[in-house]
C-alpha positions in Angstrom: -40.2 -11.8 24.1 -43.3 -12.4 22.0 -42.1 -12.1 18.4 -45.6 -12.7 17.0 -46.8 -9.5 18.7 -43.7 -7.7 17.4 -44.1 -8.8 13.7 -47.9 -7.7 13.7 -46.8 -4.2 14.6 -45.0 -4.2 11.1 -47.7 -6.1 9.3 -48.3 -3.6 6.4 -44.5 -3.2 5.7 -44.1 -6.9 6.0 -46.9 -7.6 3.4 -45.6 -4.8 1.1 -42.1 -6.3 1.0 -43.3 -9.8 0.2 -45.3 -8.3 -2.7 -42.7 -6.2 -4.1 -40.3 -9.2 -4.2 -42.8 -11.5 -5.8 -43.6 -9.0 -8.4 -40.1 -9.4 -9.9 -40.2 -12.3 -12.5 -37.0 -14.0 -11.5 -37.0 -17.0 -13.7 -33.6 -18.1 -14.8 -32.2 -16.6 -18.0 -28.8 -17.7 -18.9 -26.7 -14.6 -19.7 -23.1 -15.8 -18.9 -21.3 -13.0 -20.7 -23.1 -10.3 -18.8 -21.2 -9.7 -15.5 -23.9 -7.8 -13.7 -26.7 -10.2 -14.6 -25.3 -13.7 -15.3 -28.7 -15.3 -14.5 -30.7 -12.6 -16.1 -31.8 -9.1 -15.1 -34.9 -10.1 -13.0 -32.9 -12.6 -10.8 -30.1 -9.9 -10.2 -32.9 -7.4 -9.5 -34.3 -9.8 -6.8 -30.9 -10.3 -5.2 -30.2 -6.7 -5.0 -33.7 -5.9 -3.8 -33.2 -8.1 -0.7 -29.7 -7.0 -0.1 -30.8 -3.2 -0.4 -33.7 -3.9 2.0 -31.3 -5.4 4.5 -29.0 -2.4 4.1 -31.9 -0.1 4.8 -32.7 -2.0 7.9 -29.2 -1.3 9.2 -27.5 -4.7 8.4 -24.1 -5.3 6.9 -24.6 -6.9 3.4 -22.2 -8.4 0.8 -22.9 -9.2 -2.9 -20.9 -12.2 -4.1 -20.3 -11.8 -7.9 -24.0 -11.1 -8.5 -25.0 -14.7 -8.0 -25.4 -14.8 -4.2 -25.0 -12.6 -1.1 -25.7 -12.3 2.6 -27.2 -10.0 5.2 -25.3 -10.2 8.5 -26.1 -9.6 12.1 -24.1 -10.1 15.2 -20.5 -11.3 16.1 -18.8 -14.4 17.0 -16.7 -17.2 15.5 -19.5 -19.5 14.8 -22.0 -18.7 12.0 -25.7 -19.4 11.8 -26.8 -19.7 8.1 -30.3 -19.1 7.1 -30.4 -20.2 3.5 -32.9 -18.7 1.1 -33.2 -18.1 -2.6 -34.7 -15.5 -4.9 -35.2 -17.4 -8.1 -38.4 -19.2 -9.0 -39.6 -21.8 -11.5 -41.5 -20.7 -14.6 -45.2 -19.7 -14.0 -46.8 -21.8 -16.7 -50.5 -22.8 -16.7 -53.8 -20.8 -16.2 -53.5 -18.8 -13.0 -56.4 -17.2 -11.0 -54.5 -14.0 -11.0 -51.3 -13.1 -12.9 -48.4 -15.0 -11.3 -46.2 -11.9 -10.7 -48.9 -9.6 -9.7 -48.7 -10.5 -5.9 -52.5 -10.1 -5.8 -53.9 -10.2 -2.1 -57.3 -12.0 -1.6 -58.3 -12.1 2.0 -55.5 -13.6 4.0 -53.7 -14.9 0.9 -51.0 -13.3 -1.3 -51.0 -15.1 -4.7 -47.9 -15.3 -6.9 -45.0 -17.4 -8.0 -42.5 -17.5 -5.3 -44.8 -16.6 -2.3 -44.0 -20.0 -0.8 -40.9 -21.0 -2.7 -39.0 -19.0 -1.6 -39.4 -15.2 -1.7 -42.1 -15.1 1.0 -39.9 -17.2 3.4 -37.0 -15.0 2.5 -38.8 -11.9 3.6 -40.0 -13.7 6.7 -36.3 -14.5 7.6 -35.3 -10.9 7.0 -37.9 -9.4 9.3 -37.2 -12.1 12.0 -33.5 -10.9 11.9 -34.7 -7.3 12.0 -36.8 -7.9 15.2 -33.8 -9.4 16.8 -31.7 -6.5 15.9 -34.3 -3.8 16.8 -34.8 -5.5 20.2 -31.0 -5.5 20.8 -31.1 -9.2 21.6 -27.6 -10.4 22.2 -26.3 -13.5 20.5 -23.0 -15.3 20.9 -22.8 -16.3 17.2 -22.9 -14.4 13.9 -26.1 -14.8 11.8 -26.0 -14.6 8.0 -29.2 -14.6 5.9 -27.7 -16.3 2.8 -29.3 -15.6 -0.6 -29.0 -17.9 -3.6 -30.1 -17.2 -7.1 -30.3 -20.5 -9.0 -31.6 -23.0 -6.4 -34.2 -24.1 -8.8 -31.6 -25.1 -11.4 -27.9 -25.7 -10.9 -27.0 -24.2 -7.5 -24.1 -22.3 -8.9 -25.0 -19.3 -6.6 -24.7 -21.2 -3.4 -21.6 -23.0 -4.6 -19.8 -19.7 -5.5 -20.8 -18.3 -2.0 -19.3 -21.3 -0.2 -16.2 -21.0 -2.1 -15.7 -17.4 -1.2 -17.2 -17.3 2.4 -16.9 -19.2 5.5 -19.1 -22.3 5.9 -21.8 -21.7 8.5 -21.4 -24.0 11.7 -25.2 -24.7 11.6 -28.0 -23.6 9.4 -31.6 -24.0 8.2 -33.5 -23.4 5.1 -37.1 -22.1 5.3 -38.0 -23.7 2.1 -40.2 -26.7 3.2 -42.2 -27.6 6.2 -42.7 -27.2 9.9 -42.0 -28.7 12.3 -38.8 -29.6 10.8 -37.2 -31.7 7.9 -34.1 -33.7 9.1 -33.6 -35.6 6.0 -33.7 -35.0 2.2 -33.7 -37.5 -0.5 -30.8 -37.8 -3.0 -31.5 -36.2 -6.4 -30.6 -37.8 -9.7 -30.9 -36.3 -13.0 -30.2 -37.5 -16.6 -31.5 -37.4 -20.2 -32.3 -40.1 -22.6 -31.5 -39.1 -26.2 -32.2 -40.6 -29.6 -32.9 -39.7 -33.2 -36.5 -39.2 -34.3 -37.1 -42.0 -36.7 -40.8 -41.2 -37.4 -41.4 -38.6 -40.2 -45.1 -38.3 -39.2 -44.2 -37.0 -35.7 -42.9 -33.6 -36.4 -42.7 -32.2 -33.0 -43.3 -32.9 -29.3 -42.9 -30.4 -26.5 -43.6 -30.9 -22.8 -42.0 -29.5 -19.7 -39.3 -26.9 -19.0 -37.7 -28.1 -15.7 -36.6 -31.5 -14.4 -38.2 -30.6 -11.0 -41.7 -29.9 -12.3 -44.5 -32.3 -13.5 -45.4 -30.9 -16.9 -49.1 -29.9 -17.0 -49.1 -29.3 -20.8 -47.9 -31.4 -23.7 -48.2 -30.6 -27.4 -47.4 -32.8 -30.6 -47.5 -32.0 -34.3 -48.5 -35.2 -36.1 -48.8 -35.6 -39.9 -52.0 -37.6 -40.1 -55.6 -37.3 -39.0 -56.0 -38.7 -35.5 -59.0 -36.5 -34.6 -61.6 -39.4 -33.8 -59.2 -41.7 -32.0 -57.8 -38.9 -29.9 -61.3 -37.7 -28.9 -62.3 -41.3 -28.1 -59.2 -41.6 -26.0 -59.9 -38.4 -24.0 -63.5 -39.5 -23.3 -62.6 -42.9 -22.4 -59.8 -42.0 -20.0 -61.4 -38.8 -18.7 -58.6 -36.6 -19.8 -58.5 -33.1 -21.0 -57.2 -32.1 -24.4 -57.8 -30.8 -27.8 -56.9 -31.7 -31.4 -57.1 -29.2 -34.4 -55.6 -30.4 -37.6 -52.1 -31.7 -36.8 -51.8 -30.1 -33.5 -52.6 -32.4 -30.5 -52.7 -31.0 -27.0 -52.9 -32.7 -23.6 -53.7 -30.9 -20.3 -52.6 -32.2 -16.9 -51.7 -30.8 -13.5 -48.3 -29.4 -12.4 -46.6 -30.6 -9.2 -43.2 -30.6 -7.6 -41.0 -33.5 -8.7 -40.6 -34.6 -5.1 -44.2 -35.6 -5.3 -45.1 -36.5 -8.8 -48.3 -38.4 -7.8 -49.7 -35.1 -6.8 -49.7 -34.0 -10.4 -51.0 -35.2 -13.7 -48.2 -35.7 -16.1 -49.4 -34.4 -19.6 -46.2 -35.8 -21.3 -46.8 -39.4 -20.2 -50.4 -39.2 -21.0 -49.8 -38.0 -24.5 -47.1 -40.7 -25.1 -49.6 -43.3 -24.1 -52.0 -42.1 -26.8 -49.3 -41.7 -29.5 -47.6 -45.1 -28.8 -50.0 -46.8 -31.4 -49.2 -44.3 -34.1 -45.5 -43.6 -34.0 -42.2 -45.4 -34.0 -40.4 -42.8 -32.1 -38.3 -44.7 -29.5 -38.8 -42.1 -26.6 -42.6 -42.1 -27.0 -42.4 -45.9 -26.9 -40.2 -46.1 -23.9 -42.2 -43.7 -21.9 -45.4 -45.6 -22.7 -44.0 -49.0 -22.1 -41.8 -48.3 -19.0 -42.5 -45.0 -17.3 -46.2 -44.7 -16.5 -45.7 -45.0 -12.7 -43.7 -42.7 -10.6 -42.0 -45.6 -8.6 -40.2 -47.3 -11.5 -42.2 -50.4 -11.0 -42.6 -50.8 -14.9 -38.8 -51.2 -15.0 -38.5 -53.5 -12.0 -36.4 -50.9 -10.3 -38.7 -49.9 -7.4 -36.9 -49.2 -4.0 -38.1 -48.0 -0.6 -36.6 -47.1 2.8 -38.4 -47.3 6.2 -36.9 -43.8 7.2 -37.2 -41.9 3.9 -39.8 -43.6 1.8 -39.9 -44.5 -1.9 -37.7 -43.9 -4.8 -39.7 -41.5 -7.0 -39.4 -40.5 -10.8 -40.5 -37.5 -12.6 -40.7 -37.3 -16.5 -40.0 -33.5 -16.5 -39.0 -32.7 -20.1 -39.8 -34.3 -23.5 -38.6 -32.6 -26.7 -38.8 -34.0 -30.1 -38.1 -32.3 -33.4 -37.4 -33.6 -37.0 -33.9 -34.9 -36.1 -33.4 -35.3 -32.3 -35.4 -36.4 -29.3 -34.6 -35.7 -25.5 -36.4 -37.0 -22.4 -35.4 -35.4 -19.1 -35.8 -37.5 -16.0 -35.6 -36.5 -12.3 -35.2 -39.1 -9.4 -35.6 -38.6 -5.7 -34.0 -41.5 -3.8 -33.7 -42.4 0.0 -30.6 -43.5 1.9 -29.3 -46.9 1.2 -30.1 -46.7 -2.5 -27.3 -47.7 -5.0 -27.8 -44.8 -7.5 -24.7 -45.9 -9.6 -26.0 -49.4 -10.2 -29.5 -48.0 -10.8 -28.2 -45.8 -13.6 -26.4 -48.6 -15.2 -29.5 -50.8 -15.2 -31.8 -48.0 -16.5 -29.2 -47.3 -19.3 -29.3 -51.2 -20.2 -33.1 -51.1 -20.5 -33.0 -47.8 -22.5 -30.5 -49.1 -24.8 -33.0 -51.8 -25.8 -35.1 -49.1 -27.3 -32.0 -47.4 -29.0 -31.7 -44.8 -26.4 -28.5 -43.3 -24.9 -28.2 -42.0 -21.4 -26.8 -38.6 -20.9 -25.9 -38.1 -17.1 -26.5 -34.8 -15.6 -26.0 -35.0 -11.8 -26.3 -37.0 -8.6 -26.8 -35.1 -5.4 -26.5 -37.6 -2.5 -29.1 -37.7 0.3 -28.7 -35.3 3.2 -29.4 -36.6 6.8 -29.0 -35.0 10.2 -29.5 -36.5 13.6 -32.9 -35.5 14.7 -32.0 -35.9 18.4 -29.0 -33.4 18.1 -29.0 -30.2 20.3 -29.3 -28.1 17.1 -32.3 -29.7 15.8 -34.1 -29.7 19.2 -33.4 -26.0 19.6 -35.4 -25.4 16.3 -38.1 -27.7 17.3 -38.4 -26.0 20.6 -39.1 -22.7 18.9 -41.8 -24.2 16.7 -43.5 -25.7 19.8 -43.3 -22.6 21.8 -45.4 -20.6 19.1 -47.8 -23.3 18.1 -48.1 -25.6 21.0 -47.8 -28.6 18.6 -45.6 -31.3 20.1 -47.4 -34.1 18.3 -46.4 -33.6 14.6 -43.5 -35.8 13.9 -40.2 -34.5 12.4 -39.8 -36.0 9.0 -37.9 -36.5 5.7 -38.8 -35.3 2.3 -38.0 -35.9 -1.4 -37.3 -32.2 -2.1 -33.9 -30.7 -2.1 -33.3 -27.4 -0.3 -30.1 -25.5 0.4 -30.0 -27.3 3.8 -28.0 -30.0 1.9 -25.3 -27.4 1.0 -24.3 -27.4 4.7 -23.3 -30.5 6.7 -25.2 -29.5 9.8 -28.4 -27.9 8.5 -32.0 -28.8 8.0 -35.2 -27.5 6.3 -37.3 -25.6 8.7 -40.7 -24.1 7.7 -42.5 -22.2 6.5 -45.5 -24.5 5.7 -47.5 -25.6 8.6 -49.0 -29.1 9.0 -52.2 -29.5 7.1 -51.4 -26.7 4.6 -51.6 -27.6 0.9 -48.3 -27.9 -1.0 -48.4 -25.4 -3.8 -44.7 -24.9 -4.6 -44.1 -25.2 -8.4 -47.8 -25.2 -8.9 -50.6 -22.9 -10.4 -52.0 -20.5 -7.9 -49.2 -20.5 -5.5 -50.0 -18.4 -2.5 -48.9 -17.7 1.2 -51.1 -17.1 4.0 -50.3 -13.7 5.6 -51.3 -14.9 9.1 -49.1 -18.1 8.7 -46.3 -16.1 7.4 -46.2 -13.8 10.4 -46.4 -17.0 12.7 -43.5 -18.4 10.7 -41.5 -15.2 11.1 -41.9 -15.4 14.9 -40.8 -19.0 14.9 -37.8 -18.2 12.8 -36.8 -15.3 15.1 -37.1 -17.6 18.1 -35.1 -20.3 16.5 -32.3 -17.9 15.7 -32.3 -16.8 19.2 -32.2 -20.2 20.5 -29.2 -21.2 18.3 -27.5 -17.9 18.9 -27.6 -18.2 22.6 -26.5 -21.9 22.9 -23.1 -22.6 24.2 -22.6 -25.4 21.6 -24.5 -26.3 18.5 
């Protein structure tokens, strides 16, 4: 069966559904007292949109407490989980088109979530639809599992796995082809302190730990116009200063690759370090200028998974308090416990206290397993690419929620990584190709005797 020919028959409907889902601005809103919309109305709307679409296609669906759900096909004791999410990170910055307009230009659909992870969610649903419409028999049950706060606390997927059977195997179409068999650990904590500088009234940068902040703003009581303009010119940076308001402009990126962005928070701290006594400004400027923790003597690397990386994701300072939000991606073999102790020790020298948030351990699957090879075979069948190596990444996908799961698509080798960035888009042709690969992968897994 040629799934690529099949999905092209439904191209218009396929594009329409991606666009309709992207148009819903499903950024997290904490509304814990509202049972129907615990993470905000747009996220609940996105979840129900996909579940309702699955129902219209003739699938059994289930909503789990309005924080997760699944779309089900087939029968069997074993379950194949296809893990997606409908929430997105904030759409900050200057976009070519409005980020929730789902504007089509040529082969591209622009919008927040087109790649991460609404486009892949629709790809997965249409893959399942093709299998159903063609009446292809599987010996396992398939569930397209939908989460709602993957970009933040993972409460949706955790609730799902508390109430539903754990899939035997699974994959998350939330990264790259040909396949991701390992994901770094994710460590997050804050550094907090009092603001001891009456001249520094405010500092704001970043909203999420997992995004490189592209904008930083400080309110400073004092005329820094000339030195700031000199700093911008000397360092070839973009910013502005009007009266007490100082702005720095950088470039956003995913926290798994902080070097791909330009961190506006770090850059503004480097400038302000000469003019303020705020301990967080000084700590960032003195210790956190590089993304590999070399400035603290805490760099670490692993042959299989690469470097420890750090993202300065949030910096908030007001008249009384200061908070610095840090996000680390670490490989196997890394001692995160001792790292936190040493980091806290150095931070304490600046009068800073460490407020621990979470430590998600690395996820690693045998790349030579029958399960992984079945997925890889589907990719090769539709691309002819048997040269690109399977790999590990610094990102964290829902694959790590299941013991025997990997990240699988939907970006192809050579494509630009735009998740969490301005002007995120998905290629329509590549999305259809990814859909065909996902369908074939499900068939490969569903017809295996053992996974």
